[in-house]
C-alpha positions in Angstrom: -139.9 -41.3 -48.9 -139.2 -40.1 -45.4 -135.6 -39.2 -44.6 -133.9 -38.6 -41.3 -133.5 -35.0 -40.4 -130.5 -33.0 -41.8 -127.7 -32.4 -39.3 -125.3 -29.4 -40.2 -122.2 -28.7 -38.3 -120.4 -25.3 -37.9 -118.1 -26.4 -40.7 -121.0 -27.0 -42.9 -122.4 -23.6 -42.3 -119.0 -22.0 -43.0 -118.8 -23.9 -46.2 -122.3 -23.5 -47.6 -123.9 -20.2 -46.6 -123.2 -16.6 -47.9 -123.8 -13.3 -46.2 -125.4 -11.9 -49.4 -128.0 -14.7 -49.4 -128.7 -14.1 -45.8 -129.4 -10.5 -46.4 -131.8 -11.3 -49.3 -133.7 -13.9 -47.4 -134.1 -11.5 -44.3 -135.5 -8.9 -46.7 -138.1 -11.4 -47.9 -138.9 -12.4 -44.3 -139.4 -8.8 -43.0 -141.6 -8.1 -46.0 -144.0 -10.6 -44.6 -143.5 -9.6 -40.9 -147.1 -8.7 -40.3 -148.7 -11.4 -42.5 -150.9 -14.2 -41.1 -148.7 -17.2 -40.4 -145.5 -15.2 -39.8 -145.0 -14.9 -36.0 -142.1 -13.9 -33.8 -141.9 -15.2 -30.2 -139.6 -12.9 -28.1 -136.7 -14.4 -26.4 -137.1 -16.3 -23.1 -134.3 -16.6 -20.6 -133.9 -19.2 -17.9 -131.2 -18.5 -15.4 -129.2 -21.7 -14.3 -126.5 -22.1 -11.8 -123.7 -22.2 -14.5 -125.2 -19.7 -17.0 -128.4 -18.8 -18.9 -130.5 -21.0 -21.2 -132.2 -18.9 -23.9 -135.0 -19.9 -26.3 -136.5 -18.2 -29.3 -139.3 -19.3 -31.8 -141.0 -18.3 -34.9 -143.2 -19.4 -37.7 -142.6 -18.4 -41.4 -145.8 -18.8 -43.2 -144.7 -18.2 -46.8 -142.2 -21.1 -46.6 -144.3 -23.4 -44.5 -141.8 -23.8 -41.8 -141.4 -23.1 -38.1 -138.5 -23.3 -35.9 -136.6 -22.5 -32.7 -133.2 -21.4 -31.6 -131.9 -22.8 -28.3 -128.7 -21.7 -26.8 -126.8 -21.7 -23.5 -124.1 -19.2 -22.4 -121.9 -19.7 -19.3 -118.4 -19.6 -18.0 -117.5 -22.6 -19.9 -118.6 -21.0 -23.2 -121.7 -21.0 -25.3 -123.6 -23.6 -27.5 -126.1 -22.7 -30.1 -128.7 -24.9 -32.1 -131.5 -24.1 -34.5 -134.3 -26.6 -35.2 -136.4 -26.3 -38.3 -139.7 -28.0 -38.8 -142.3 -28.6 -41.7 -145.5 -26.8 -40.7 -147.8 -29.1 -42.7 -146.8 -32.4 -40.8 -144.6 -31.1 -37.9 -141.6 -33.2 -39.1 -138.1 -32.1 -38.0 -136.3 -31.1 -41.2 -132.9 -30.0 -39.8 -130.8 -29.4 -36.8 -128.1 -26.9 -37.2 -125.1 -26.0 -35.1 -125.9 -22.3 -34.9 -122.9 -20.3 -33.6 -121.6 -19.2 -37.0 -125.2 -19.3 -38.2 -126.2 -16.7 -35.7 -123.2 -14.4 -36.4 -124.3 -14.5 -40.0 -127.9 -13.7 -39.3 -126.9 -10.8 -36.9 -124.6 -9.4 -39.5 -127.2 -9.8 -42.2 -129.8 -7.7 -40.2 -127.3 -4.9 -40.0 -126.6 -5.3 -43.7 -130.3 -5.0 -44.5 -130.7 -2.0 -42.4 -127.6 -0.4 -44.0 -129.0 -1.1 -47.3 -132.3 0.6 -46.4 -130.9 3.7 -44.3 -127.3 4.5 -45.0 -126.4 7.2 -47.5 -125.8 5.5 -50.9 -122.3 7.0 -51.2 -121.1 5.8 -47.6 -117.5 4.9 -48.0 -116.1 4.6 -44.4 -117.2 2.0 -41.8 -116.3 2.2 -38.1 -116.7 -0.9 -35.9 -116.5 -0.9 -32.1 -116.1 -4.4 -30.8 -113.6 -7.1 -32.1 -115.4 -10.2 -30.7 -116.7 -13.2 -32.9 -119.8 -11.3 -34.1 -117.8 -8.3 -35.5 -116.5 -10.1 -38.7 -120.0 -10.8 -40.0 -121.0 -7.1 -39.4 -118.1 -5.9 -41.6 -119.0 -8.4 -44.3 -122.6 -7.5 -44.4 -122.1 -3.8 -44.5 -119.4 -4.1 -47.2 -121.9 -6.3 -49.2 -124.4 -3.4 -49.5 -122.2 -0.2 -49.7 -118.9 0.6 -51.5 -116.8 0.8 -48.4 -113.2 1.9 -49.0 -112.0 2.1 -45.5 -112.8 0.2 -42.2 -111.6 1.4 -38.7 -111.9 -0.9 -35.8 -111.7 -0.4 -32.1 -111.6 -3.1 -29.2 -110.5 -3.2 -25.7 -106.9 -4.3 -26.3 -104.4 -3.3 -28.9 -103.6 -7.0 -29.7 -107.2 -7.8 -30.5 -107.6 -4.5 -32.7 -104.5 -5.4 -34.6 -105.4 -9.1 -35.2 -108.9 -8.2 -36.2 -107.8 -5.4 -38.6 -105.2 -7.6 -40.2 -107.9 -10.4 -40.7 -110.5 -8.1 -42.1 -108.0 -6.4 -44.6 -106.8 -9.6 -45.9 -110.3 -11.0 -46.4 -112.1 -7.9 -47.7 -109.1 -6.4 -49.7 -110.2 -3.1 -48.1 -107.9 -0.8 -46.1 -108.6 -1.5 -42.4 -107.1 0.5 -39.5 -107.0 -0.1 -35.8 -108.1 2.9 -33.8 -106.7 3.7 -30.3 -110.0 5.1 -29.0 -113.6 4.6 -29.7 -113.9 8.4 -30.6 -111.1 8.1 -33.1 -112.7 5.0 -34.5 -116.1 6.7 -35.4 -114.9 10.2 -36.1 -116.2 11.2 -39.5 -117.4 7.7 -40.3 -120.3 7.2 -42.7 -121.6 4.0 -41.0 -120.9 3.0 -37.4 -121.4 -0.5 -35.9 -121.4 -1.2 -32.2 -121.1 -4.9 -31.5 -120.3 -5.2 -27.7 -121.8 -6.5 -24.5 -121.2 -3.1 -22.8 -123.4 -2.1 -19.9 -122.4 1.6 -20.4 -122.4 3.6 -23.8 -119.4 2.9 -26.1 -120.5 5.6 -28.6 -121.6 9.1 -28.0 -123.4 11.6 -30.1 -120.6 14.3 -30.1 -118.3 11.9 -31.9 -120.7 11.3 -34.8 -120.8 13.1 -38.0 -124.1 14.3 -39.6 -125.5 11.8 -42.1 -124.1 8.8 -40.2 -126.0 5.5 -40.1 -125.5 3.5 -36.9 -126.1 -0.2 -36.3 -126.3 -0.9 -32.6 -126.1 -4.7 -32.7 -124.4 -5.9 -29.6 -126.6 -5.3 -26.6 -129.7 -7.4 -26.5 -130.8 -7.1 -22.9 -132.2 -4.5 -20.7 -129.0 -4.1 -18.5 -126.7 -3.3 -21.7 -126.4 0.0 -23.5 -124.1 0.8 -26.4 -125.3 4.3 -27.3 -125.9 7.4 -25.1 -129.3 9.0 -25.0 -128.2 11.9 -27.1 -127.4 9.6 -30.1 -130.9 8.1 -29.9 -132.7 11.4 -29.6 -130.5 12.8 -32.5 -131.5 10.1 -34.9 -134.2 11.2 -37.4 -135.0 7.5 -38.0 -135.0 4.9 -35.2 -135.6 1.4 -36.3 -135.5 -2.0 -34.7 -136.3 -5.6 -35.8 -139.3 -6.0 -33.5 -140.9 -3.3 -31.4 -142.5 -5.7 -29.0 -139.0 -7.3 -28.4 -137.6 -3.8 -28.0 -139.9 -3.0 -25.1 -138.2 -5.9 -23.1 -134.6 -5.7 -24.3 -133.7 -2.4 -26.0 -132.3 -0.5 -23.0 -131.4 2.7 -25.0 -135.1 3.0 -26.1 -136.7 1.8 -22.8 -134.7 4.4 -20.7 -135.9 7.3 -22.8 -139.5 6.1 -23.0 -139.6 5.7 -19.3 -138.2 9.1 -18.8 -140.9 10.5 -21.2 -138.3 11.7 -23.7 -139.3 9.2 -26.3 -142.4 7.4 -27.5 -142.6 3.8 -29.0 -144.4 5.4 -31.9 -141.0 7.1 -32.6 -139.5 3.6 -33.3 -140.0 2.1 -36.7 -139.9 -1.7 -37.4 -137.5 -2.9 -39.9 -140.3 -4.7 -41.9 -142.0 -1.4 -42.3 -138.9 0.1 -44.0 -138.7 -3.0 -46.2 -142.3 -2.6 -47.4 -142.2 1.2 -47.7 -144.8 1.7 -44.9 -142.2 3.8 -43.0 -140.3 6.5 -45.0 -136.7 5.8 -43.9 -134.0 8.4 -44.7 -135.2 11.7 -45.9 -131.9 13.7 -46.3 -128.2 13.1 -46.6 -127.5 14.8 -43.3 -129.9 12.9 -41.3 -128.7 10.5 -38.6 -130.3 7.0 -38.8 -130.2 4.3 -36.3 -131.0 0.5 -36.3 -131.2 -1.2 -32.9 -130.7 -4.8 -33.5 -131.8 -7.4 -31.1 -132.0 -10.7 -32.9 -135.6 -11.8 -33.4 -136.8 -15.4 -33.7 -138.1 -14.9 -37.2 -134.7 -14.1 -38.7 -132.8 -16.5 -36.5 -134.8 -19.4 -37.9 -135.5 -18.4 -41.5 -133.5 -20.5 -43.8 -130.9 -19.1 -46.3 -131.8 -19.7 -50.0 -128.3 -20.6 -51.3 -127.9 -23.3 -48.6 -128.6 -27.0 -49.2 -131.7 -26.7 -46.8 -132.5 -23.0 -47.7 -135.7 -21.7 -49.2 -136.3 -25.0 -50.7 -137.1 -26.7 -47.4 -140.8 -26.6 -48.0 -141.0 -29.3 -50.7 -139.9 -32.0 -48.1 -137.1 -34.0 -47.0 -136.5 -35.8 -50.3 -135.3 -32.5 -51.7 -133.2 -31.9 -48.7 -131.5 -35.2 -49.2 -130.9 -34.5 -52.9 -129.5 -31.0 -52.3 -127.3 -32.2 -49.6 -125.9 -34.8 -51.9 -125.2 -32.1 -54.3 -123.1 -30.4 -51.7 -121.1 -33.7 -51.1 -122.4 -34.0 -47.5 -121.9 -37.6 -46.3 -124.4 -39.8 -44.5 -122.9 -38.5 -41.1 -125.0 -35.3 -41.7 -128.3 -37.2 -41.1 -129.2 -37.7 -37.4 -129.4 -39.6 -35.2 -125.7 -40.4 -35.1 -123.6 -40.8 -32.1 -120.7 -38.2 -31.5 -121.8 -36.2 -34.5 -121.1 -32.9 -32.7 -117.4 -33.7 -31.9 -115.1 -30.9 -33.2 -112.2 -31.9 -35.4 -108.8 -30.1 -35.1 -108.8 -26.6 -36.6 -107.1 -26.0 -39.9 -106.7 -22.2 -40.1 -104.3 -21.2 -42.8 -106.0 -18.0 -44.0 -104.6 -14.6 -43.4 -105.4 -13.4 -39.9 -105.7 -16.9 -38.8 -104.9 -16.1 -35.1 -108.0 -13.8 -34.8 -110.2 -16.5 -36.5 -109.0 -19.2 -34.2 -109.5 -17.1 -31.1 -113.0 -15.8 -32.1 -114.6 -18.2 -34.5 -115.5 -21.7 -32.9 -115.5 -23.3 -36.4 -113.9 -26.7 -36.9 -113.1 -27.4 -40.6 -112.6 -30.8 -42.2 -109.1 -31.7 -42.9 -109.5 -31.1 -46.6 -111.2 -27.8 -46.3 -109.9 -24.9 -48.3 -109.0 -21.6 -46.3 -111.9 -20.0 -48.1 -114.2 -22.2 -46.3 -113.9 -20.0 -43.3 -115.6 -17.2 -45.1 -119.3 -16.5 -44.2 -119.5 -14.7 -47.5 -117.6 -15.7 -50.7 -115.8 -12.6 -52.1 
């Protein structure tokens, strides 16, 4: 029996998906990166008077689905939606409000790269950037390495303090705000940059031997989070998609253009997953993952979710699974005013940071833990 497509809100995503599952499904997706039926379409940008419209698409052959992510960013804020379709009949399976969804996937890509490249005994995580993407980065790294201390740096003391308190309360890991970016990354085993900076926020001379770096914030040719020396120092330079890097990875593009780096020196994450590329070869080596956010892992479903890896069997199962998650009929579209946001209910520790940076509207009966991308 045909069912209407499933509509999931930001609150549903917050309640139903985990960062560990997202890392696992990305690993599966990247293992099939070069297979027939798995295709990534690089990001397209359309400038408008009030902002930019962005479109990404992909097909994922092993699960028989294809989809797209569409989002708009401007002075009034940003809106994100993911659409998922059945490949065999072209039916729309789900429409997902994808702000938190995107944060989760961006974090999961860093988590997967960390799993593959960071030293196994890594204990210290440094994060430069305290915006809404930063939390998922921390959750993902802590899911794959036994982190004992987190240090954070942002542009203002208030943001640093709020973010540090929120992370410490959620992760139950010592989290310290740093007064400078240099102090944040000094001696760290893993470094994450998650900013929109046009100029480098992390420099090679600040970094210890053996560090793994996830440069996850800059995804356009006019943004750079790392200085050239950091890129050249790395023994392993990985990215999610080399073709997309040629368009968006300014740190690589600059060096290739200057004749100091070759695209053959940049590995794809899928080749690390399958073992085609060797990865880390020594404890002292510096490794780097340049994350851009490909269509394939922006649209691939999460297996623990009601629409997750089971989307292929058809919408009857989606309907059944959604019922098991106590989703009401309002989650099946079309419905009028289904995207209206209810008042926030943020009673968890560090609530001020979450309210400022996570545009998630929870139902009135939601537990504080519903805010968590990952359940710990």
